Each structure stands twice: as C-alpha cells, then as structure tokens.
C-alpha positions as CSV (number, residue, x, y, z in Angstrom):
1,M,100.4,118.9,91.4
2,K,99.9,115.3,90.4
3,I,101.5,111.8,90.7
4,S,103.6,111.3,87.6
5,R,105.2,107.9,88.3
6,L,104.8,105.0,90.8
7,F,107.2,102.1,91.6
8,I,107.4,99.0,93.6
9,Y,110.5,97.1,94.5
10,P,109.5,93.5,95.3
11,V,113.0,92.5,96.4
12,K,114.9,94.9,98.5
13,S,117.8,96.5,96.6
14,C,117.0,94.9,93.3
15,S,115.4,96.5,90.2
16,G,112.0,98.1,90.5
17,I,108.8,97.8,88.5
18,E,107.0,100.9,87.3
19,V,103.2,100.6,87.9
20,N,100.1,102.6,87.1
21,S,98.7,102.4,90.6
22,L,99.7,101.3,94.2
23,S,97.4,99.3,96.4
24,F,98.0,99.2,100.2
25,D,97.7,96.6,102.9
26,R,98.9,96.7,106.5
27,D,102.5,96.4,105.5
28,G,102.5,99.2,102.9
29,P,102.4,99.1,99.1
30,V,101.3,95.6,98.0
31,G,104.3,93.8,96.5
32,D,106.9,96.4,97.7
33,R,109.9,95.1,99.6
34,R,108.2,91.8,100.5
35,F,111.4,89.9,99.8
36,V,115.1,90.4,100.9
37,I,118.3,88.8,99.9
38,A,120.4,88.0,102.9
39,S,123.3,85.9,104.1
40,P,122.5,82.4,105.4
41,A,122.5,83.9,108.9
42,G,119.8,86.4,107.8
43,D,121.9,89.6,107.5
44,F,120.6,91.6,104.6
45,I,122.7,92.3,101.5
46,T,122.3,95.5,99.4
47,Q,123.6,97.2,96.3
48,R,126.0,99.1,98.4
49,E,128.0,95.8,98.8
50,V,127.0,94.1,95.5
51,P,126.0,96.6,92.7
52,A,125.0,93.7,90.5
53,M,121.8,93.4,92.5
54,A,120.5,96.4,90.5
55,H,120.2,94.1,87.4
56,I,118.1,91.4,89.2
57,Q,114.7,92.1,87.8
58,P,111.6,90.8,89.7
59,E,108.1,90.5,88.5
60,F,105.0,88.8,89.6
61,N,103.4,86.0,87.5
62,A,100.3,84.1,88.5
63,G,101.0,84.9,92.2
64,D,104.6,83.8,92.1
65,L,107.8,85.9,92.1
66,V,109.9,85.5,88.9
67,L,113.5,86.7,88.9
68,T,115.6,87.3,85.8
69,Y,119.3,88.4,85.3
70,P,121.2,89.1,82.1
71,G,122.7,85.8,80.8
72,R,120.9,83.6,83.3
73,S,117.7,81.5,83.0
74,E,114.8,83.0,84.9
75,I,113.8,81.4,88.3
76,R,110.3,81.2,89.7
77,V,109.7,81.5,93.5
78,S,106.5,80.4,95.1
79,T,104.9,83.0,97.4
80,R,103.2,80.2,99.3
81,S,105.3,78.5,102.0
82,S,104.7,76.8,105.3
83,A,108.2,77.1,106.5
84,K,108.8,78.6,109.9
85,P,110.1,82.3,109.9
86,Q,113.6,82.8,111.0
87,R,115.8,85.7,111.9
88,V,116.4,88.5,109.4
89,R,118.2,91.7,110.1
90,I,117.6,95.0,108.4
91,W,120.1,97.6,109.7
92,S,119.5,97.4,113.5
93,D,116.1,95.8,113.2
94,E,115.9,92.2,114.1
95,I,112.9,90.7,112.3
96,T,111.9,87.5,110.6
97,G,111.6,86.0,107.1
98,V,110.5,82.8,105.5
99,D,113.4,81.1,103.6
100,C,112.4,80.6,99.9
101,G,114.5,77.5,99.4
102,N,117.8,76.1,98.1
103,E,117.1,76.5,94.3
104,V,116.8,80.3,94.4
105,A,119.6,80.5,97.0
106,T,121.9,78.7,94.5
107,W,120.8,81.0,91.7
108,L,121.4,84.2,93.7
109,S,124.8,82.9,95.1
110,G,126.0,82.4,91.6
111,I,125.2,86.0,90.6
112,L,126.3,87.7,93.7
113,A,129.5,85.5,94.2
114,R,128.7,85.0,97.8
115,S,126.4,82.8,99.9
116,A,122.9,84.3,99.6
117,R,119.4,83.3,100.4
118,L,116.0,84.8,99.6
119,F,113.6,85.5,102.4
120,M,109.9,86.5,102.2
121,L,108.0,88.7,104.6
122,P,105.8,86.4,106.8
123,E,102.1,86.8,107.0
124,Q,102.4,88.0,110.6
125,N,104.9,90.7,110.2
126,P,106.1,92.0,113.6
127,R,108.2,94.9,112.2
128,R,107.1,98.5,112.9
129,A,108.3,101.9,111.6
130,D,110.2,104.2,114.0
131,T,107.8,105.4,116.5
132,E,109.6,108.7,116.8
133,Y,108.1,109.5,113.4
134,A,105.2,107.2,112.9
135,P,102.2,105.8,115.0
136,E,103.0,102.7,117.0
137,D,100.9,100.5,114.8
138,T,102.6,101.5,111.5
139,A,103.9,98.2,109.9
140,V,106.7,98.2,107.4
141,G,108.2,95.4,105.3
142,Y,111.8,95.2,104.3
143,A,112.1,98.8,103.3
144,D,114.9,100.7,105.2
145,G,112.4,102.2,107.7
146,F,109.2,103.5,106.3
147,P,106.5,102.3,103.8
148,L,106.9,105.0,101.1
149,L,109.5,107.3,99.6
150,V,108.3,110.5,97.8
151,V,110.4,112.6,95.4
152,T,109.6,115.5,93.1
153,Q,110.4,115.8,89.5
154,E,111.4,119.5,90.0
155,S,114.1,118.5,92.5
156,L,115.3,115.7,90.2
157,D,115.5,118.3,87.3
158,A,117.5,120.7,89.5
159,L,119.9,117.9,90.3
160,S,120.3,117.0,86.6
161,E,121.0,120.5,85.7
162,A,123.6,120.8,88.4
163,A,125.3,117.5,87.4
164,E,125.0,118.4,83.7
165,L,123.7,115.0,82.9
166,P,120.2,113.4,83.0
167,V,119.8,111.9,86.4
168,D,117.5,108.9,86.2
169,V,114.9,108.8,89.0
170,R,115.6,105.1,89.4
171,R,118.8,106.0,91.2
172,F,116.7,107.2,94.1
173,R,114.3,104.2,94.2
174,P,111.2,106.2,95.1
175,N,107.7,104.8,95.3
176,V,105.9,108.1,94.4
177,V,107.2,110.7,92.0
178,V,105.3,114.1,92.2
179,E,105.2,116.6,89.3
180,G,104.2,120.2,89.4
181,A,105.9,121.4,92.6
182,A,106.3,125.1,92.9
183,S,110.1,124.8,92.9
184,A,112.9,122.4,93.5
185,F,113.2,121.0,97.0
186,V,110.1,122.7,98.2
187,E,109.0,119.2,99.5
188,R,111.5,119.7,102.4
189,G,108.8,122.1,103.9
190,W,105.8,119.8,103.3
191,T,104.2,117.9,106.1
192,A,101.5,116.1,104.0
193,L,100.1,115.7,100.5
194,N,96.3,115.4,100.3
195,T,94.3,113.7,97.6
196,D,91.0,114.8,96.1
197,N,89.1,112.2,98.1
198,G,90.6,113.2,101.5
199,E,93.3,110.5,101.8
200,Q,96.8,111.7,103.0
201,L,100.4,111.0,102.3
202,T,102.1,112.1,105.6
203,L,105.7,113.1,105.1
204,V,107.4,112.0,108.3
205,K,111.2,112.1,107.8
206,P,113.8,113.4,105.2
207,C,115.6,110.6,103.4
208,E,119.3,110.4,104.0
209,R,121.1,109.1,100.9
210,C,123.9,106.6,100.6
211,V,126.2,105.9,97.6
212,I,123.6,104.0,95.6
213,P,122.3,107.1,93.7
214,T,125.8,107.8,92.4
215,R,125.7,104.6,90.2
216,D,124.0,104.5,86.8
217,P,121.3,101.8,87.2
218,D,122.0,100.5,83.7
219,T,125.8,100.6,83.4
220,L,126.5,100.4,87.2
221,E,129.2,102.9,86.7
222,R,129.9,105.6,89.3
223,S,128.9,109.2,88.3
224,P,131.0,111.6,90.4
225,E,128.9,114.5,88.8
226,V,125.9,113.3,90.7
227,M,127.7,113.1,94.0
228,S,129.0,116.7,93.4
229,A,125.5,117.9,92.6
230,L,124.0,116.2,95.7
231,K,126.7,117.8,97.9
232,A,126.0,121.2,96.4
233,L,122.2,121.1,96.5
234,C,121.2,118.5,99.1
235,R,123.7,118.7,102.0
236,L,121.8,119.6,105.1
237,D,123.5,119.4,108.5
238,G,126.2,117.3,107.1
239,R,123.9,114.8,105.5
240,I,122.9,114.2,101.9
241,I,119.0,114.5,101.8
242,F,116.9,113.8,98.8
243,G,113.2,112.8,99.0
244,Q,110.8,112.3,102.0
245,N,109.8,109.1,103.8
246,A,106.0,108.9,104.0
247,L,103.0,107.1,105.4
248,F,99.6,106.7,103.6
249,T,96.2,106.6,105.2
250,G,94.3,105.2,102.1
251,K,94.1,102.0,100.1
252,R,95.2,103.2,96.6
253,L,97.3,105.8,94.7
254,G,97.2,106.2,90.9
255,V,99.3,107.9,88.3
256,G,97.7,111.3,87.4
257,E,96.1,111.7,90.8
258,T,96.0,115.3,92.0
259,L,97.8,116.2,95.2
260,F,97.6,119.3,97.4
261,A,100.6,120.2,99.6
262,Q,100.3,121.0,103.2
263,S,103.2,122.8,104.7
264,E,104.6,123.7,108.1
C-alpha cells in the first residue's frame, strides 16, 4: 500500500490544502487546524451550521495566513501576535486561542452572516487528545479530537459505487489517503500502519461521521445518495463510521510512501 494523497486544513471546517508531504510538531501536522472560527465568546462554528465555510480557502504566504472567498477580496492574517490567549470551546473541550483581530472578524462575519472571530492556536497549547485512546502527552490542535484522520481509496470507491456517483474524498476531510488496501473497509481491523523507516501511524479510534459528507464541497448541495450509501455500508452499532483517527510517531509523511498494515 502507499499514501496517495495528503491534506491539511489550516482553519477548522474551512477548505483544505492538498500537499505533497506532512511535517509534524508537538501539536500534529504542521499547519493543520491551527485556526478556528468561533463566536465572540469563543464557541466554535462549523460547516454543520454554516455550509459556506467550505468555500473559505486558506493558504500560507510568507508565514502569514491568507483567506479567500468567492466574490470577496482576500485578507491576510499575521501568525505573529502578542495577544493574551482566551477561552475557546471545541465540543466539550475548554481550551484557548489567540484572537486574530477585528479586520478578519469583520471579513468573516460578512460571509457567515453572524458575529464571528478567528482564533489561533497559542504556542503553549494545553489541549490533549482523549487519554482513553491516546497517551497522556498527545497534544492536538483544533481538530475534533485527534491529530490525524486516515481513509482508504478502496472504501471511498465502494461508497461511490453504492451511491452511483463519484464521492469526492474532500467530503470526509482526511489528512491521509491510503491506496492499495486489500478490500474496502479493511482498515476497520487495522491497529497501525508502519512505514519503511520504522515510523508508525497508530489507528486509535473509528471516526463517527456527521452530515458534512452529505454535501458536495463545490456546490454545497445535499446528496441523499451519499447518506444512503453511508447507512448501507458504514453503519456500525447505530453510528456512521468512515475512516480512522490516528497518531503518528515520526516527523514526516510523503505522498508515495509505502505503508504496511498491522491488524488485530
């Protein structure tokens, strides 16, 4: 098997960036979910509430974050700030973020039609992954709960066949797409993926899906065929499962890298 595609999502719930390699620091993939859009009180906002977030495109330029949106002028956000971190809430996690200022808040509020502010992960990030599934020292940024999400192309192909339409992998917002699995959904039995140089992707928890994958990432229209396919192929114990949350022991992953599955 090999890694076929890699992605980062600089701003939680906004569009992603396809990359050739991932580098890692103590908080996970560098540049991934290091920003979050939230209410002025710090409660996070997602595509579940505001589908238009899918069309906010981030990129990094000379160390700054640049955001674009159809029909709007781009806005540049400095990643250097001396502001004091304040409360940010991701699901039930009470964490902190650095407010990125009024200019980007006004820009975002106009697009989302609600009061919104952009927060940046502080240098001293106190958030940790769920210790039921990860070591106590596993840090995570503004991702839902774990540093990485892994899916297989074979499972995506099976979903596309069942839905009778091409299901874009962007619907599922993975970091790592693996190609060459023995069969669709075989990843449910994997415990780890090992690289040639002895580093390891540890698969720690199946990913429960919400309604976001049922929307086309380009048109934002709902695709009932995708939900029907997910219910038919991916309902386990009453939950829709697609992909595996993961941790990584190394410092880099690249497209084309060979992986070896380790199973229960």
